N, C-alpha and C positions, 0 to 999 in steps of 0.2 A: 284849473285849482289846485292850492298847493296842500301839501299833506303835514299836518302836523310831524313836528319829530320826535323820534324818541330821547334827543338829547331834550326835548325841550322840556319831555317828561320828567326825565331824570333830573334835571336842574329844578325842576318843580317838586321833586320828590325831597332833593336836598334839601333847600329852601322851606320845605316845610317839616323835616325833623327838627330842624337849627329852630324855625320860628314857633312851632309850639311845647321847644322848652323854654322859649323867650315868653311865649303867654303865659304856661303856668308860673315862672318865675317871677312875674310881674302882679299874676294873681296873688300871690303867699303876701305881699306887703299888703299891711291896715291902712286906713285911710291916712292916718293920722303922719305917715312916713312917705306922703306925698314929696314936702320940700326938704327932703333930707338929703345932706351931702356930707361926705367923710372929711372936707375939709374944706375951705372958705372959697376956692375955685374951680371946685369940682362939679358938676352936671347936678342937679337933684332927682332923684328916684324918678317923679314927674317928667323933666326933662329928658333926660338917658331912654326911657321908653319911647317919650313923642320921637327922640332924634331918631331912633331905630325904626320905628314904622315909617317916619318920614325920610329918610336915606333911602330905604332900602326901594321906596315906589320912585324915587328920582333913579335910584338905577336901572329900575324894571320899563322907566320910561324914555332912560337915554338908549337903551338898547332897542327899544322901538322906535327910536329917530325921532321922539320929543323931545326938544326941547325945555329947560323947568320955564314957565312961564309965573312971571310976579313975582309975589313973595308968598311963602309957606301959609296956610294956614295957622290963626293962633291954634295955641295948645288948650286943650278945652283945659275948663278948672279943677277938676277932681278925677282923682285914679279913674272910678268907673267909665268917665268920657273918655280918659286915654286908655283905656282898656281895653273900650268900645271900638275906638277909632283903630286902633293898634290890629282890633280883629277884622274887621273892615278891609281894610289895605292890604292885608294878608289874601284873605279869598281872593278877591281882586288882581294882587299880583300874583297868584298862585294859576289861576285861570291863564293870566297874560302867556306866565309862562310857557303851559302847556299849550297853548297855540300856536306859539312860535313854531316857524320850518327852520328844515335846516337852511336855507339861504337867509333868512333873517337873522339866525345865529351866527354867519359867518360875515354877515357886512359890517363893515369898520363906522366905527360912531364915535364922534366927536363928543368931548364930555368934559369932565372937570379937569384941573391942573394944567389947560392945554394939550391932552392927550387926545389921541385916536385910535381906540380900540375896537375889535373883533367885537361884539353886539355880546359874544359868549363868555369874551372876558370880562367885562363888565358887570355880567352875572353873576363869574366869579369872585368878583373883587365886593361886588352886593352881601356876599355868604360870608369872605371874610371879615368883612366889616362886622354883618351879624353877629358873629363867632368873640370875635374884639368887644364889643360892648356887652351882648350878654355875659359874659364872664366879668366884668364891671358891677354887672347888675345885680349877680349873684353872690361878689365881693360885697356888697353894699347889702343886700338879704344875710349874708354871715353876720358882720359888723352888728348886724339888730339883731340875732338870734334867730334868723329863720333860716330853716334848714332848705337848701335848691334843690329841686328837682336835677335829676341826669340830664348830665349834658344836653343829649337828644331826645326826642323822642322817635317811639318805634310802632309802626302800626297803626 
């Protein structure tokens, strides 16, 4: 039987430090801002949060060796539904990260853009992606008079 890795625990902790700040930022938007977008071609608030939730989950699945299956689930119709899905995916993704072994993390996995990377690198890319879009979400908030949370949650 393989043991969970210290690296998996660290990846989960790093992910959660950023995801908790994302959840906090998402929770600060009132329901009437679901479709707000700062310019016509930008993702809306709802689409941006949904994108972050689904993309991180996709990266975790890639790291586990699971190819994306079919179409993505349809985005919930309101912010409460999107936030609930974000919380649910966060819980599952963090558990998956904690359970990954050193061997799994070192295993090369094919993924997006015809790249094959070690699972740990896909997970680092997932966190980079989260950070990028979390910054966008916080900017959307600022443009609407919403004070953003600190960029990470500790503790």
